[in-house]
N, C-alpha and C positions, 0 to 999 in steps of 0.2 A: 667700422673698427672702434670708434669711440665708445660704442655701447656694448662692446664685448668685454665683459669684466666679471669677476666673481665676488669682489669685496670692496666696500667703501669705508674709509676712515676719515675722521676730522682732525684738524690740527690748527694751531695758531703759529703763524710764521711771520716774523717782523710786523707784529701787531695786526695782521690780517687773518680772518677766519677762512680756511679753505676746507672743502670736501675733496677727497682724493680717491680715485679708483686705482685698483691694482694694475691696470693696464697703462698707467702713466698719465691719465687725464686728470685735470684739476678743475675745480670751480671755486671762484672767489665769491664769498657771500657779501651781499649788500650791507652797508653799515646801518645799524638801527638808528632811525630818526634822521638820517642824512640822505642827500640826493643820490639817486641811482647813477652809478658810473657806467661807462661804455661797456666794460667787460664783466660787470657783475652778473652773477647767477647764470653764467654760460659755461658749459663744459668745453674744454679745449686741451689739446696736446701742447699748445704754446706756439711761439714763432721762433724760427731758427735764427740765431745770431751768426752771420756768415764769417765773423772774425774769430770767434772762439768755438763755434760748432755746437754750442749748447742750445737747448730749447728754453725760451724765456716766456714769462707770462705777460700778456698784453702787448708788449712790443719787444724789440731786440735788446732793450736795456732794463726790462722788468725783472722780477724775481726769477731765479733759475728753477725750472720745473723739477729737476732731479733732486734738488735739496728739499723742496716741498714734499715730494713723494717719500723720500727717505725719512723726513721728520715725522710724517704721518704713520708710516708702517714700521720703521726701524727705531723710532725714538729720536728726540732732539739731541744734538751734540754741539759742543763749543766750536764755532767756525774758526777760531784762532788756532785750534789744535787739530781738528778733524776736517777731512774732505770726503765727498761722496765719489766713489770709484764706479765707473761703468765696466762691468765684468767682461763684456764682449768688445770693449773699446769703442762702441758706437754711441756717441754722445747724444743721439736723438732717441735711443731706446731707453725709455724711462720706466719700463715695467719693473715692478718690485723685485722680481727674481734676478734682475740684471744690476741691482744696486747694492752697495755695501759701504759702511763707514770705514775709512782708514785714517790713521794719523797722517800728518803731512810727511813724516819720515817713512812710514810704511808705504805710502803712495809713491814716494820718490824711489824707494827700493824696488817696488813692483813695476814701475814705469820703465820700459826698455831704454828710452832716450836718456832719462835722468840717470838711470843705473849705469849706462855706458859712459856718461860724463864722469861719474864717480870712479869707475874703473880706470878711465884715462888719467885722472889726476892722482889717484892713489895707488894704482897698480892692480888692485883687486878690491872686491867688496869686502873681503875678510880683513884686508889691511885697514880700510876705513872703519870697520866695526871695532877693531882692536884699538884704534887711535883716531877718533873723529877729528881731533885737532890738526891732523895732517892736511886737511883742506884749507885751513886758515891761511897758510902761506902759499897756496897753489891756485886759488880761485880768483885771483885778481882779474877784474874785467869780466866775470861770469856771474851776472846778477841773478840768474835763475837758481844758483846754488848758494847765494850769499847768506840766506837765512840759516843754512846749516852750520855756520860758524859757532852757534850756541849749543849744538847738539852734544850731550854728554855721552860718555862711554856706556853708562847704564841704559840710557834711552836708546842708543844704537843697538845694544844687545837685545833689548826687549823687542824692538821693531823688527830686527832681523829674524828672531825666533818665530815671531808671529807670521811673518811673510813666508818663511820656510815651510810653515804648516800649510799655507795655501799652495805653495809650489808642490809639496809632497802629497797633496790631496787629503790632508787630515782635517781640513775645513772645507765645507761645501763650496762649489763654484771656483775650483782652482784655476790659476793661469799657468801656462808652461814657463819653466825657469830657463833662462838663457844660459846662466852659468857665470862664473867669476873671471872669465878671460875673454879676450877679443876672439870672436869666431864668426862663422858664416852668416849668422842671423843678423849681425849688426849692419853690414853693408851688402847690397846686392852685387856690387863689384868693388874692387879695391884699386884706387888710383895711386900709382907708385911713382915716387920721385927717383928716377933711375940714376941721377947724379950721385945719390947718397948710398945706393946699394953697395958700391965698392968699399964704403967705409965700414961695413959690417964684416966681422971676421969670417974668412972663407970656411972655417970649420963649422960655422953656424948656418951655412946656406948649402942646400943640396946642389951638387955639381950640375944637375940638369937645369937649374934655374938661375945660377949666379951671374950668367952672362946675358940674361934676358934684356931686350931693348924695347919691349912693348910698353906703352903708356898705361894700358889697362890690362890686367891679368885676371885669369879666372880664380874662383875661390879655391880650387884644388891646388893651383900653382902657389897661391898665397899661403895656404896651409903648409906646404912643403918648405917654403922659404922661411916663414916667420915662426912656426910652432916651436922649433928647437930653442929659439931665443926667448919665447914667452914661457918656456918651461924653466928657464933660468930663475933661480930664487932671488936674484938681485933685481928688486923692483925698479930701482933708479935706471938700471940698464934697459929694462923693458920699456920704461917711459921714453927714454932717449931714442930707442929704435923706432918706437911707434911714431914719435914726433917727426923723425927723419923720413920714414917710409910712407906714412899716410899724409898726403898733401892735398891742399885745396887749390885747384887750378884757377889762377887769376882771382883769388879770394872768393870764389863762388862756394856755396855749401857743398859738403861732401856727397850729398845725394845727387849732384850733377854728374851725368855721364855722357859720353859722346854717343850720338845717334849712329845708326848703321850707315846712313847716307843722308845728305852729302857731308863732306868733312867739316863744313862750316856749321853744321847743325848739332846741337846738344840738347839733352832732355833732362827735366827736373821733375821729381815725384812721378816718374814714368819708368817702370822697372825694365821692360824688355826693349833692347835696342831696335829702333824703328826707322823705316825709310820715309822721310818727309818729302813727298813728291812735288810739292809746290815751292819748296825752299830754294831761293837763289843759290847758285853755285859759288858766287863770290859777291863781295860787297860792292854796291853801286853808290852813286851820289845820294840817292834817296832809297835806302834798302828796305825800310818798313813799307813804304809806298809800293815798291816793286813787289814785295811779298804779298801785300794786300791785293794787288791787281792779279796776281797769279792764282788766288783762291776763287774759284768759280763755283757758284751754287750748283749742287747736284753732281759735282765732279770730285774725283778722289783727292783726299788731303794727305793721307799717309797709309802705309801698309806695314803689317807686322807678321812675321812668321814665328809662330809659337812652337815650342818643342813638341815633336810628335805629329805635327801637321805638315802636309805637303802644299796646302793652298794658303796663301797669305790672307790675313784678316784686313779688310779695307774699310777705312772711315771716309765718308763723303761729306762735303760741305753742306750744311743746312742754312747757316747764316753767319755773318761776320760784322765786326764793327771796330772802329778805332776807339781806343781808350787812352787815358793818361796823356792828354794833350797831343794825340796822334803819334805818341812814341811807342805804342804797343797795340797789339791786335787781340781781341777776344773772339775766339772761334767756336761756333756751335756746329758739331758734327754728329754723324750717326753711323752705326754699324748694325744692320738688322739681325745679324747672326749672333750678336753678343747677348749675354744675360742681361746686362744693363746697356741698352742700345745707344743711348745718347751721351754725349761727352762735351765738356768745355775745356778749351786750351787757351792759355795766354802765351802770346809770341812776342818776344822783345829782343833787343840787342844788348849784349854785355861783353865788354872786352873783345870786340870784333867777332862775337859768336852769336848766332841765332839761338835763343833759348826757348824751348817748347815746354811749358810748365802745365802739368795736368791740374785742372781746377775742379775735377770731380766727374763721376759718371752717374747716370740717372736711368731709372726704370721707364719713366714716362716723359713724353715730349714736353708737357707743360711744366714739369719739374725743372728740366734743363732750361726751358725758356724763361722761367722765373729768375734763375740765377744768372742767365745771360743778360737779362734786363738789369739786375742789381749790379753786376760787374761794370756796367756802363754808367753807374751812378744815377740810374733812373728809378722811379717809384713803381713797384709792383702792386697793382690794385685788385688782383683777382683772387686773393686769399691763399689758403694753404693748398699744397699739392700732396700727392701720395708720397713723393720723395722726401718731403719734410719730416716724415715719420719713419724713414728707413735708414 
């Protein structure tokens, strides 16, 4: 793979001379008249930083590969103003056609997570564009948006127009536009605070849904309930309703949803409700230890029934280990029928719930084994794997 390329360009990045291939591989040149360093004159795709997901040169704290590639092929940009965007959102895919320079504000408007934060605080993207200062009084305690305090109306308009061109396909490599309101693409499921539903005017809630007592409702039910309110031109009212209706159970992130079974099991970064077959039915004196002992090598760990399928998808245990001073479990599992057969899951307790957090899926066993090792705080000495570049 590293030798499959069409073009090579050179660049200087942070006082280092790099040769760069259009497939995302880079080579750092040795310094003239100085001792040869470990990674000099070697082509590499880099090493993945497990915290930020980017490929780095030399080690997980080295220069970021995507910036080197963009500098060589797309020209250098001021890092205080610009960032490199991965078009397919895969931070390990540093091929030239997958990269583009965005201003920080363009990147924020194009990023679904940041965009939805802006919508939450301002009511809509359009409201922010017309008056960027609206954030100044509403983003207390939100450091990821703090830099936006200095955005001017002119800057906001320019960034918005540029991003709309991408959304509308006027510029190559567009990304789909989610839109300026809360909708289905933001959350897979909507967690509703039923105590506050009665505070919303009955005329704004469809009769079939106003008396619901479910903790988790479908996207269709959510749309019927909330869309009339979101159509209201009063943005303050919209924000108040959203704050009341979208709640975070026990201060867990909104991406946390209840598993299909047992009732004590919840899942994070895991879209489809799943049966966790080894999960204890209730808390014991040593719950993590009990769960660990229930996980038997080559035995089923969980089952998921996907839409349109009659047969559940089963993951079996490959390996397991304690992490975080025995307060959590890192689980290595496999499903031979999946496109990416290997998976890592972190299991831990939070507010009397077993949380099952997906830590990624992998094409090859050695890729999963590498990150299973790293999650334990151990050193991986066997080099790059196929999954590092996927």
